[in-house]
C-alpha positions in Angstrom: 2.3 14.3 -22.1 0.7 11.3 -20.5 -2.1 11.8 -18.0 -2.6 9.6 -15.0 -5.5 9.5 -12.5 -4.6 8.2 -9.0 -7.6 7.2 -6.9 -6.4 7.1 -3.3 -3.6 9.6 -3.8 -3.5 10.7 -0.1 -2.2 7.3 1.2 1.4 6.0 1.3 1.4 4.4 -2.1 -0.6 7.1 -3.8 1.9 9.8 -2.7 5.0 7.8 -3.8 3.3 6.9 -7.1 2.4 10.5 -7.8 6.1 11.5 -7.2 7.3 8.7 -9.5 4.9 9.7 -12.3 5.8 13.4 -12.0 9.4 12.5 -12.3 8.6 10.6 -15.5 6.9 13.6 -17.0 3.2 12.7 -16.4 0.4 15.1 -15.7 -1.0 13.7 -12.5 -4.6 14.0 -11.3 -5.4 12.9 -7.7 -8.9 11.8 -6.8 -10.4 12.3 -3.4 -14.0 12.4 -2.0 -13.6 16.1 -1.2 -10.5 17.5 -2.7 -11.1 20.9 -1.2 -11.3 19.6 2.4 -8.6 16.9 2.4 -5.2 17.8 3.7 -3.0 15.6 1.5 -0.3 15.6 4.2 1.8 12.9 2.4 1.9 15.0 -0.8 3.1 17.9 1.3 5.7 15.8 3.0 7.1 14.8 -0.4 7.0 18.4 -1.7 4.6 17.7 -4.6 1.3 19.0 -3.3 1.2 21.9 -5.7 2.2 19.8 -8.7 -0.9 17.6 -8.5 -4.3 18.5 -10.0 -6.7 17.4 -7.3 -10.3 16.5 -8.1 -13.3 15.4 -6.1 -14.6 12.0 -7.0 -16.3 9.2 -5.1 -15.5 5.8 -6.5 -18.5 4.4 -4.8 -20.7 6.6 -7.1 -20.7 5.4 -10.7 -21.9 8.7 -12.1 -19.1 10.6 -10.3 -16.5 8.2 -11.7 -17.8 8.3 -15.2 -17.9 12.1 -15.2 -14.3 12.3 -13.9 -13.0 9.9 -16.6 -14.8 11.9 -19.4 -13.3 15.2 -18.0 -9.8 14.0 -17.3 -9.4 11.5 -20.2 -6.5 9.7 -18.4 -4.1 7.4 -20.2 -3.7 5.4 -17.0 -5.8 4.9 -13.9 -4.2 3.6 -10.6 -6.8 2.4 -8.2 -5.3 2.6 -4.7 -8.5 3.7 -3.0 -10.4 2.0 -0.2 -10.2 1.1 3.5 -6.7 -0.1 4.0 -6.6 -1.6 7.5 -7.1 -5.4 8.1 -7.9 -4.8 11.7 -10.4 -2.0 11.0 -12.1 -4.2 8.4 -13.5 -6.4 11.2 -15.1 -3.3 12.7 -16.2 -1.8 9.4 -16.9 -4.8 7.1 -19.5 -3.1 4.9 -17.5 0.1 4.4 -14.5 -2.1 3.6 -16.3 -4.2 1.0 -18.0 -1.1 -0.6 -14.9 1.0 -0.8 -12.7 -1.7 -2.3 -15.0 -4.0 -4.3 -17.8 -1.7 -5.4 -15.3 1.1 -6.0 -13.2 -1.1 -8.3 -16.3 -2.3 -10.2 -17.4 1.3 -10.8 -14.0 2.2 -12.2 -14.0 -0.8 -14.5 -17.5 -0.1 -15.7 -16.8 3.5 -16.2 -13.8 2.7 -18.4 -16.0 0.3 -20.4 -18.8 2.9 -20.8 -16.4 5.7 -21.7 -14.8 3.7 -24.5 -11.5 5.5 -23.8 -8.2 3.6 -24.3 -7.4 3.6 -20.6 -4.9 1.3 -18.9 -6.0 0.3 -15.4 -4.0 -0.8 -12.4 -5.7 -2.3 -9.4 -4.0 -2.6 -6.0 -4.4 -6.2 -4.8 -3.1 -7.6 -1.6 -1.4 -10.7 -0.2 -4.2 -10.8 2.3 -6.1 -12.6 -0.4 -3.9 -15.7 0.1 -4.5 -16.0 3.8 -2.0 -18.1 5.6 0.4 -19.6 3.1 2.3 -21.8 5.6 5.6 -22.7 4.1 4.3 -22.2 0.5 5.6 -19.2 -1.4 2.5 -17.8 -3.0 2.5 -16.9 -6.7 -0.1 -15.8 -9.2 -1.6 -19.4 -9.4 -2.0 -19.9 -5.6 -5.6 -20.2 -4.5 -7.1 -17.4 -2.4 -8.2 -18.2 1.2 -8.7 -14.7 2.7 -9.2 -14.5 6.5 -10.5 -11.0 6.9 -13.2 -8.7 5.4 -10.3 -6.8 3.9 -8.9 -9.9 2.2 -12.4 -10.9 1.0 -12.9 -7.5 -0.5 -9.5 -7.5 -2.2 -10.2 -11.0 -3.6 -13.5 -9.8 -5.1 -11.8 -6.8 -6.7 -9.1 -9.1 -8.1 -11.7 -11.3 -9.9 -13.6 -8.3 -11.1 -10.5 -7.0 -12.8 -9.8 -10.5 -14.3 -13.4 -10.7 -15.6 -13.4 -7.3 -17.3 -10.0 -8.1 -18.8 -11.3 -11.3 -20.3 -14.9 -10.3 -21.1 -14.3 -6.8 -22.5 -10.6 -6.8 -23.4 -9.7 -4.0 -21.0 -6.1 -3.4 -20.3 -6.5 -4.1 -16.6 -3.9 -5.5 -14.2 -3.7 -6.3 -10.5 -0.6 -6.1 -8.4 -0.8 -8.6 -5.5 1.3 -6.6 -3.2 2.8 -8.1 0.0 3.6 -5.8 2.9 5.5 -2.7 2.1 6.5 0.1 4.4 7.9 3.7 4.4 8.1 6.8 6.6 4.6 7.7 5.3 3.0 4.8 7.2 0.6 6.0 9.9 1.2 4.7 13.4 -1.9 2.5 13.3 0.3 0.1 11.4 2.4 -2.0 13.7 5.7 -1.3 11.9 5.4 2.4 12.3 4.2 1.9 15.9 7.4 0.0 16.7 9.6 2.6 15.0 8.0 5.5 16.7 8.2 3.9 20.1 11.8 2.8 19.7 12.8 6.4 18.7 11.0 7.8 21.8 12.6 5.3 24.1 16.0 6.1 22.6 15.5 9.7 23.5 14.6 9.0 27.1 11.0 7.8 27.2 10.5 5.2 29.9 7.5 3.7 28.2 7.0 0.0 27.5 5.9 -1.0 24.0 3.0 -3.4 24.2 2.5 -5.7 21.2 0.5 -8.8 20.3 1.8 -11.8 18.4 5.4 -11.1 17.3 5.9 -14.6 15.8 3.9 -13.7 12.7 6.0 -13.8 9.6 5.7 -11.4 6.6 7.5 -10.4 3.4 8.3 -6.7 4.1 9.4 -4.4 1.3 10.0 -0.7 0.6 7.0 1.3 -0.8 8.9 3.4 -3.3 10.1 0.1 -4.9 6.5 -1.2 -5.2 5.0 1.8 -6.9 7.7 1.4 -9.6 6.2 -2.1 -10.2 2.7 -0.6 -10.5 3.9 1.7 -13.3 5.8 -1.1 -15.0 2.7 -3.2 -15.2 1.0 -0.6 -17.3 4.0 -0.2 -19.6 4.0 -3.9 -20.5 2.5 -4.9 -23.8 -0.1 -7.2 -22.3 -2.2 -6.8 -19.1 -1.7 -9.4 -16.4 -1.5 -10.0 -12.6 1.7 -10.0 -10.6 2.9 -10.8 -7.1 5.0 -8.0 -5.9 7.3 -8.8 -3.0 10.9 -9.2 -2.0 10.8 -13.0 -1.9 12.2 -13.0 1.7 10.1 -13.6 4.9 10.9 -12.5 8.4 9.2 -12.7 11.8 7.9 -9.5 13.4 10.3 -10.2 16.2 13.1 -9.8 13.7 11.8 -6.5 12.5 11.6 -5.3 16.2 15.1 -6.4 16.8 16.5 -4.5 13.8 14.6 -1.3 14.8 15.8 -1.3 18.4 19.3 -2.3 17.4 19.4 0.7 15.0 18.7 3.0 17.9 21.3 1.2 20.1 18.8 -0.7 22.4 18.0 -4.3 23.3 14.4 -4.8 22.4 13.5 -7.4 25.0 14.1 -4.8 27.7 11.4 -2.5 26.3 8.7 -4.7 24.8 5.8 -6.5 26.5 3.6 -9.1 24.9 -0.1 -8.9 25.7 -2.2 -11.9 24.6 -5.3 -9.7 24.4 -3.8 -8.1 21.3 -3.8 -11.5 19.5 -6.3 -11.9 16.7 -7.7 -15.4 16.1 -7.6 -14.8 12.3 -4.1 -13.4 12.2 -2.2 -14.9 9.3 0.8 -16.8 10.8 3.0 -16.7 7.7 3.1 -15.0 4.4 5.7 -16.1 1.8 5.9 -14.9 -1.7 7.4 -15.8 -5.1 7.7 -12.7 -7.2 9.5 -14.5 -10.1 6.9 -13.5 -12.7 7.5 -9.8 -12.1 11.2 -10.3 -12.6 10.9 -12.4 -15.7 8.2 -10.3 -17.5 8.7 -6.8 -16.1 12.3 -6.9 -15.1 11.2 -5.7 -11.7 13.0 -6.7 -8.5 12.9 -5.2 -5.0 15.9 -3.2 -4.0 15.3 -3.3 -0.3 14.6 -6.1 2.1 13.3 -6.0 5.7 16.5 -5.1 7.4 17.1 -2.1 5.0 13.4 -1.0 5.4 13.5 -1.1 9.2 16.8 0.9 9.2 15.5 3.5 6.7 12.3 4.0 8.7 14.2 4.6 11.9 16.7 7.0 10.3 14.0 9.0 8.8 12.0 9.2 12.0 15.0 10.3 14.0 15.9 12.9 11.4 12.4 14.3 11.2 12.1 14.6 14.9 15.5 16.3 15.2 14.4 18.8 12.5 11.1 19.3 14.2 12.8 20.1 17.5 15.1 22.6 15.8 12.2 24.4 14.3 10.4 24.5 17.7 13.5 26.1 19.3 13.6 28.7 16.6 10.0 29.8 17.2 
């Protein structure tokens, strides 16, 4: 039985990846700073909390990482840990850099020191590219990050590439474009929009206030993307891959699909506030995921329209079930 260690298992991607690996017969270990105190709500929501062996490990502490590797002896490590909000990275730049860049370096160095035949996946980000304009970014596109988060992810990307070349580690980075799911917290604009639309559809008279809705992104479905992570480590050679749908939409289009799904006209319920605009917001993000298709056989199953509809349907269903439970109590 293969053993996998997921650092950052409590987040959206970590939870879906854990479910995927369990379905494939893996023994899954989940790393958290304090495994006894963390709630792991996403694992509970997916019904897999009791199937994961949770361990306390701080990836910012090299000794903690090395001890964990020697104890678990994983075949595969998936590094999904670190501060995950672009907006928050401007408020916590040091924490962002340390949790992403230093954490990645500690994992790579621990693999090297342990001398174990571990395959390593690193979660990269399209934020490394910055504003691509009309260019569809691929693995050869230069990085021009525009946030502390993007800078930290770019540093981690080059650390992985360096250890792969210098020490022949099997280490790959997935440069993931935006991907959503019902597990997204509401601090992310997509879930904020979905939650507000569902409340308004049920009678709330609130107005949804947003910033720049002309930004364009390549939005995919998180369960699709964790499949790509796994496939990268099954390939015969380590490499880096852009993971995206290959289709870009404006945020206004996402809003339109969400409100249309609940039977509303979005312009009647949304207000734009220029104070929400960020000067470093990336205007457009286009992707070319051809390498992943050609080398891994991976292709996104869902595009933005499907993703928005699935998120709304899940939100409405979960709120209906919650209401029924409340009436029973």
